[in-house]
C-alpha positions in Angstrom: 259.1 158.9 138.6 258.6 155.8 140.6 255.8 155.7 143.2 257.9 154.1 145.9 261.5 153.9 147.1 263.3 150.7 146.1 263.1 149.2 149.6 260.6 146.5 150.4 259.5 147.8 153.7 255.9 148.7 153.5 254.7 145.2 154.3 257.2 144.8 157.2 256.0 148.0 158.8 252.5 146.8 158.5 253.2 143.5 160.1 254.7 145.4 163.1 252.3 147.2 163.2 228.0 166.4 157.5 225.9 164.4 158.8 222.4 164.5 157.1 219.3 165.6 158.9 217.8 162.6 160.5 215.1 161.0 158.5 212.3 158.9 160.0 213.8 155.5 160.8 211.8 153.4 158.5 213.5 150.1 158.3 213.7 148.2 155.0 212.5 144.7 155.0 214.6 142.3 152.9 212.1 142.4 150.0 211.9 146.3 150.2 215.6 146.6 150.0 215.8 144.3 147.0 213.1 146.3 145.3 215.3 149.3 145.7 218.6 147.9 144.7 217.2 145.5 142.1 218.8 142.4 140.9 222.4 143.4 141.4 224.8 140.5 141.5 226.1 141.7 144.8 222.7 142.5 146.2 221.1 139.2 145.3 223.9 137.3 147.1 224.2 139.6 150.1 220.6 140.1 151.0 218.9 136.9 149.6 216.4 138.9 147.6 213.4 136.9 146.5 209.6 137.0 146.4 207.1 139.8 145.6 207.6 143.4 146.7 206.0 144.5 149.9 202.8 146.5 149.3 199.9 148.1 150.9 196.4 146.8 150.5 195.2 147.0 146.9 198.7 146.3 145.6 200.1 149.8 145.9 203.8 149.9 146.7 204.5 152.2 149.7 206.3 155.4 148.7 209.9 156.0 149.7 210.7 158.9 151.9 211.9 162.1 150.2 215.5 163.1 150.6 216.0 165.9 153.1 217.7 169.1 151.9 221.2 169.2 153.5 222.1 172.2 155.6 224.7 174.6 154.3 225.5 176.1 150.9 224.3 174.4 147.7 226.2 174.2 144.4 224.3 173.3 141.2 225.6 170.3 139.4 224.7 168.5 136.2 225.4 164.8 135.5 225.2 163.4 132.0 225.1 159.7 131.4 225.8 158.4 127.9 224.8 155.1 126.4 228.3 154.7 125.2 230.3 152.0 127.1 233.5 153.2 128.8 234.6 149.9 130.4 233.2 147.2 132.5 232.8 146.2 136.2 233.3 142.4 136.2 232.6 139.8 138.9 235.0 139.4 141.8 236.3 143.0 141.2 236.4 144.3 144.8 238.9 142.0 146.5 241.1 141.9 149.6 244.8 141.1 150.2 246.5 139.8 153.3 250.0 138.8 154.3 251.0 135.2 154.0 251.9 135.4 157.7 248.2 135.6 158.6 247.9 131.9 157.9 249.9 131.3 161.1 247.2 133.2 163.0 243.6 132.0 163.9 242.2 134.4 161.4 241.2 132.4 158.3 239.1 129.5 159.5 235.6 128.1 158.9 234.7 129.1 162.5 235.5 132.9 162.1 231.9 133.8 161.4 232.5 137.5 161.9 235.2 137.7 159.2 233.2 135.4 156.9 230.2 137.7 157.3 232.2 140.8 156.3 233.7 139.0 153.3 230.3 137.8 152.2 229.0 141.4 152.4 231.5 142.4 149.7 231.6 139.2 147.8 231.8 136.7 146.3 235.2 137.9 145.3 239.0 137.2 145.3 241.3 137.0 148.4 245.0 137.4 147.7 247.4 135.7 150.2 251.0 137.1 149.7 252.7 140.3 150.6 256.2 140.8 151.8 256.0 137.9 154.3 255.5 135.4 151.5 259.2 135.4 150.8 259.9 135.0 154.6 257.6 132.0 155.0 258.7 128.4 154.5 256.6 125.3 153.8 256.6 122.7 156.5 254.6 119.6 155.5 254.9 118.1 159.0 254.4 121.3 160.9 251.9 121.8 163.7 250.3 124.9 162.1 249.8 128.4 163.4 253.6 128.8 163.7 255.3 132.0 162.8 257.5 131.9 159.7 256.0 128.7 158.3 252.9 127.3 156.6 251.7 123.8 157.4 248.9 121.7 155.9 246.5 122.6 158.7 247.0 126.3 157.9 245.9 125.7 154.3 243.0 123.4 155.5 241.7 126.3 157.7 242.0 128.7 154.7 240.1 126.2 152.5 237.3 126.0 155.1 237.1 129.8 155.3 236.9 130.3 151.5 234.3 127.5 151.1 232.0 129.1 153.6 232.6 132.7 152.5 232.2 131.8 148.8 235.5 133.5 147.8 238.4 132.3 145.7 242.1 132.8 146.5 245.2 134.0 144.7 247.8 132.0 146.7 251.4 133.1 147.0 254.5 130.9 147.5 258.1 131.8 148.5 260.4 132.6 145.6 263.2 134.6 147.1 264.2 132.2 149.9 262.9 128.8 148.8 263.5 126.2 146.2 261.5 125.0 143.2 260.9 121.6 144.7 259.6 123.0 148.0 257.3 125.4 146.3 256.0 122.6 144.1 255.2 120.5 147.1 253.3 123.3 148.8 251.4 124.1 145.6 250.5 120.4 145.2 249.0 120.4 148.7 247.2 123.7 148.3 245.7 122.6 145.0 244.1 119.5 146.6 243.0 121.3 149.8 241.6 124.5 148.1 240.0 122.8 145.1 237.7 125.1 143.2 238.5 127.9 145.7 241.9 128.3 144.1 242.0 131.0 141.5 245.8 130.9 140.8 249.3 130.8 142.2 251.6 133.8 142.7 255.3 133.0 142.8 257.1 135.5 145.0 256.2 139.1 145.8 257.5 142.3 144.2 260.6 140.8 142.6 261.6 144.2 141.2 262.6 145.1 144.8 264.7 142.0 145.4 268.0 143.6 144.3 270.1 144.6 147.3 267.7 142.7 149.6 267.5 139.0 148.7 269.9 139.2 145.8 272.9 141.3 144.8 272.4 144.8 143.5 273.0 143.5 140.0 269.8 141.5 140.1 267.7 142.3 137.0 264.7 141.1 135.0 266.6 138.3 133.2 267.6 136.9 136.6 264.1 137.0 137.8 262.6 135.4 134.7 265.1 132.5 134.9 264.3 131.9 138.5 260.5 132.2 138.0 260.7 129.7 135.1 262.5 127.2 137.2 259.7 127.4 139.8 257.1 127.2 137.1 258.6 124.0 135.7 258.7 122.3 139.0 255.2 123.3 140.0 253.7 122.2 136.7 255.6 118.9 136.8 254.1 118.2 140.3 250.6 119.6 139.5 249.9 119.7 135.8 247.6 122.5 134.7 247.7 124.5 137.9 246.9 128.2 137.0 249.8 130.5 137.5 250.0 134.3 137.7 252.7 137.0 137.7 254.8 139.1 137.8 253.6 140.7 141.1 255.6 143.8 140.5 255.8 146.7 143.0 256.0 149.4 140.4 258.4 148.6 137.5 256.3 148.6 134.4 259.1 147.5 132.2 259.3 144.3 134.1 255.5 143.9 133.8 255.7 144.4 130.0 258.7 142.0 129.6 257.0 139.3 131.7 253.8 139.7 129.7 255.7 139.2 126.5 257.7 136.2 127.8 255.1 134.4 129.8 251.7 135.9 129.1 250.6 132.8 127.2 251.4 130.7 130.3 249.5 132.6 133.0 245.9 133.2 133.7 246.4 136.7 135.1 249.0 139.5 135.1 249.4 141.2 138.4 250.9 144.5 139.7 250.7 146.6 142.8 250.0 150.3 143.3 250.0 152.8 146.2 249.3 156.5 146.1 252.5 157.4 147.9 254.7 157.0 151.0 252.9 156.8 154.3 255.9 158.2 156.0 256.0 161.3 153.8 254.6 164.7 155.1 253.0 165.1 151.6 250.8 162.1 152.2 247.7 164.1 153.4 244.0 163.7 153.2 243.8 166.2 150.5 246.5 164.4 148.5 244.6 161.1 149.0 241.2 162.4 147.7 242.5 164.7 145.0 240.9 163.5 141.7 241.8 162.3 139.2 244.9 160.3 140.2 246.9 160.9 137.0 249.8 158.7 138.1 247.4 155.8 138.4 245.8 156.5 135.1 249.2 156.5 133.4 250.2 153.3 135.2 247.0 151.6 134.1 247.5 152.6 130.5 250.9 151.0 130.4 249.6 147.8 132.1 246.7 147.6 129.7 248.9 147.9 126.7 251.1 145.1 127.8 248.2 142.9 128.9 246.2 143.5 125.8 249.2 142.6 123.6 249.6 139.3 125.6 245.8 138.6 125.5 245.7 138.2 129.3 243.7 140.2 131.9 245.5 142.2 134.6 244.6 143.0 138.2 246.1 145.2 140.9 246.5 142.3 143.2 247.8 144.5 146.0 246.8 148.2 146.5 245.9 150.7 149.1 246.4 154.4 150.0 250.0 154.9 151.1 252.7 152.3 151.4 254.7 151.6 154.5 251.5 150.4 156.2 249.6 153.6 155.5 249.6 157.1 156.9 248.1 157.2 160.5 245.0 159.2 160.8 244.7 159.4 157.0 244.7 155.9 155.7 242.2 154.9 158.4 240.1 158.1 158.1 236.6 158.5 156.6 238.4 160.2 153.6 239.7 156.7 152.7 236.1 155.6 152.0 235.6 158.3 149.4 239.1 157.7 148.0 238.4 153.9 147.7 235.4 154.6 145.4 237.4 156.7 143.0 240.3 154.3 143.1 238.2 151.3 142.2 236.3 152.9 139.4 239.6 154.3 138.0 241.0 150.8 137.9 237.9 149.5 136.2 237.8 152.3 133.6 241.5 151.5 133.0 240.7 147.9 132.0 241.8 146.3 135.2 239.7 143.2 136.2 239.9 143.8 139.9 241.7 145.3 142.9 242.7 143.8 146.2 242.9 146.2 149.1 245.9 145.1 151.3 245.2 145.0 155.0 245.2 143.1 158.2 245.8 144.0 161.9 244.5 146.8 164.0 247.1 149.5 163.6 246.5 153.2 162.7 247.3 152.7 159.0 245.3 151.0 156.2 243.1 148.0 156.5 239.5 147.6 155.3 238.8 145.2 158.2 240.6 145.5 161.5 241.5 142.4 163.4 243.4 141.4 166.6 244.5 138.0 167.6 242.4 136.4 165.0 239.2 138.2 166.0 237.4 140.9 164.0 237.6 144.4 165.6 235.3 146.0 162.9 235.0 147.4 159.4 237.1 150.5 158.9 236.0 153.5 156.7 237.7 152.1 153.6 235.5 149.1 153.8 232.4 151.3 153.4 233.7 152.7 150.1 234.5 149.3 148.9 231.0 148.2 149.9 229.3 151.0 148.1 231.1 149.9 144.9 230.1 146.3 145.5 226.5 147.3 146.0 226.6 149.1 142.6 227.0 145.6 141.1 228.4 144.4 137.8 227.9 145.4 134.2 229.0 147.9 131.6 230.5 151.2 132.7 228.8 154.1 130.8 230.5 157.4 130.0 229.4 159.7 132.8 230.4 163.3 133.3 229.6 165.7 136.2 229.9 169.5 136.2 230.1 171.3 139.5 232.5 174.2 138.9 235.9 173.6 140.6 234.6 171.2 143.3 236.3 167.9 143.8 233.5 165.6 142.6 233.2 162.4 140.5 230.5 160.3 138.9 230.2 156.7 137.6 227.5 154.6 136.1 227.1 150.8 136.0 224.5 149.5 133.6 223.5 146.3 135.4 220.8 145.4 132.9 218.5 146.9 130.3 216.2 147.8 133.2 218.6 149.1 135.8 221.4 151.6 136.2 223.5 152.1 139.3 224.9 155.6 139.6 227.5 156.7 142.1 228.3 160.4 142.8 231.1 161.4 145.1 231.4 164.9 146.7 234.7 165.4 148.5 234.2 169.1 149.1 234.2 170.0 152.8 231.4 172.6 152.7 229.5 172.6 149.5 226.5 170.4 149.0 225.5 169.4 145.5 222.0 169.9 144.1 222.2 167.8 141.0 220.2 167.0 138.0 221.2 163.9 136.0 220.1 162.9 132.6 220.4 159.8 130.5 219.2 159.1 126.9 215.9 157.5 127.8 212.8 158.0 130.1 213.4 157.4 133.8 210.6 155.5 135.6 212.1 155.8 139.1 215.2 156.6 141.1 216.2 155.8 144.7 219.2 156.8 146.7 221.4 155.5 149.6 224.0 157.9 151.2 227.4 157.1 152.5 228.5 159.7 155.0 230.7 160.3 158.0 231.3 162.9 160.8 234.3 164.5 158.9 237.0 163.5 156.5 239.4 163.2 159.5 237.1 160.9 161.5 238.2 157.3 162.0 234.8 156.0 163.0 231.1 156.9 162.7 230.7 156.3 159.0 227.3 155.0 157.8 225.4 154.0 154.7 221.9 155.3 154.8 222.3 155.9 158.6 223.5 152.4 159.5 226.9 150.9 160.4 228.1 147.5 159.3 228.3 145.1 162.1 231.4 143.2 163.1 229.8 140.1 161.6 228.8 141.8 158.4 225.2 142.5 159.4 223.7 145.5 157.6 220.1 146.6 157.4 220.1 150.2 156.1 217.2 152.6 156.5 214.8 153.1 153.6 216.2 154.6 150.5 215.2 158.1 149.5 212.9 158.4 146.5 214.3 161.0 144.0 212.3 163.4 141.8 212.1 162.1 138.2 210.9 163.9 135.1 211.3 162.5 131.6 214.9 161.5 131.1 216.0 163.4 134.3 216.3 162.6 138.0 217.5 165.0 140.7 218.6 165.1 144.3 221.4 166.2 146.6 224.9 164.9 147.4 225.9 166.4 150.8 229.4 167.7 151.4 231.9 164.9 152.2 229.6 162.1 151.0 228.9 159.6 148.3 225.6 158.4 147.0 224.4 155.2 145.3 221.4 155.9 143.0 219.5 153.0 141.5 217.7 154.1 138.3 214.9 152.2 136.6 214.5 153.3 133.0 210.9 153.7 131.7 
């Protein structure tokens, strides 16, 4: 059963369109925060961690505050962390995706310090420029820039300045459906020079498995697509030898993905596909549907992608993904529930061998977008951003087999082994009333464990989410309150996961 109707409309619609008891507000200094989160790849970049840990006189490190007991019913939970590797969390995993049309807006520039700050908070990572508008945008080498329906050199220059300052790379899309090989080759040649090392790869077109009956006759099939793609490939490489290419940018047709991997896997640096949980215009697209776990359709999808990618010897990425297509479901895709969903979604992709995921977004509508913007200015970080941030803060490394038992509650657990001396554990409790009182164990002595909590007013809330009591500023500023110190004993550590929350636990083995 396909996950979307064969009509390429979700991008067009988008274009138009228990709290915790209050702890003492002890602020982390930069060095205290780094002492808690450790040498995470994300943390070291985001917070500039360096220097000795803060200490009292006599060299005694100040104790962390104890976690308050959440109000309401408690359910006992056990978490088991194995030393067996289940996958990996690579660099540049948590990415973002925007429409090609945003290049005609004053959004991506070296002067947009707010957007740069929010990207840096997640990164460094990979931005994807594409979407439905990529096949509706033409290259104008003499254009004035910031003109709807076209991309000019100054638009790419502005993007290059943004990426250089933010420290991100880009997956850059060009028009396949309504352009020519020579025009695409000219645009890629300019982009390659302007973007330099910020260019990760080139996408040619967007969701070609939906072209039939739209850009091409209803008889359009994979063989037609492959021949067209190869004509663009030849022209692009003739103009810019060695430029990295990607594909096939499918909407959902896994047979196209597998066929492309077999035919062109040796000639691309990345295989790409898209995924959405369901239709944003459907009455079945509810909060409970969004956060139900596991997402068996996604798991099955990833298995097929991994088989094809592995056979071709090429990594794969969900270069465009989000909650519900058609721009999202209002009041659901932009709700706090999306933060908890995002965590499960990202880890499911990583455990399914994907090397990254790009949350599609942009604009200030009531649907999905991690970062809301209007007329080129940042409005603020949406709930989904907070889920992505918690995963980014967990850092990189091996994913360890982790299980959680809490009866029939909707819960999940993940562990990233950042190094021999640090684990990052994320526990997610999507139950609306039951708090978890958990005991976790891993095969080794635990020296210390500290926790940060992601929470919001309710699953339905569209604002008010925090990580350790603090919101992320419109410019990416973020100084959370002091982490909670958890109880440790031997190979165990214990604490609470409040209802409707997620926690990030940094564990130091003994």
